[in-house]
N, C-alpha and C positions, 0 to 999 in steps of 0.2 A: 538554477536548477528547476525544470520544468516538474511538480507533481499532482499529477491527476487523481484523485476520487472519485472512486466509481461503486454501484448499489447495485444488484439482481436477486431480482425478489424480493425484498426490502425496501426500505423507508431508514437514511439513519438521519441522526440531527445536526445542528451547526456546528453543537461542541464534537461532535464524535469525527466533523470533517476538520472541523479548525486543530485537534487533536492529531488525529493521522494525519496532516500535513506536517506537523512539527517532528512529529518524532521518524516520520519520512528524511526530513533536513536533517533531525542530527544525526541520523544512519549514514545520510550520504557524508557527513562529514568523516567517514570511514576510510570511505571510497575516493579513492587517487580519478578526477576530473569524469563527478558522475555529469549525465550527459538529464537523465529524466527519469522517475518516478513513478510507480502508478502502484495505488491502493486499492482493492479491490471485497469489497462488502459481502456477502450472498446469503441466503437460506435457503437449503435441500436439504427436505423429508425432514423439517423441523428440526436441520442440525445448523447452526451460525457456523460460518467459515469467513476468514480474514487471509488474503495475499496480497503481499508483496512483494513486486517488481524491482531492481533498481539496476537499469542501463550502465553502465561503468566507458570511459575514454574507449579503451579496445574493443568495444562491441559485446562487451560480453554479458551477460543478465544475470542480477544474483535473482534467487528466491527463495520469500518466509512463506509458508502458510500456517495456518491454525485453524481448529475448532472448539466449537463449544458449545453446552447449550443453548 
C-alpha cells in the first residue's frame, strides 16, 4: 500500500513523516484490501490539523481528522 504524507502551509520533520507512515500502515491492517493512504498535516489560523484518508479495495474512502494547538 502506498502512503503519501503532505504538509500544507507548514513543515514537518522526517521523524513525524516516518511516524505518520507507521501509523497509516497499522490502521491499514484493519481494513480489507487497502489501496492507498494520504496523511495531510496543515496549519490554518494558528490551529494545527491532521487528516488521514484511507481507500479500501471497494472504493470506499475512510476519513479521520483532528485539530490541536
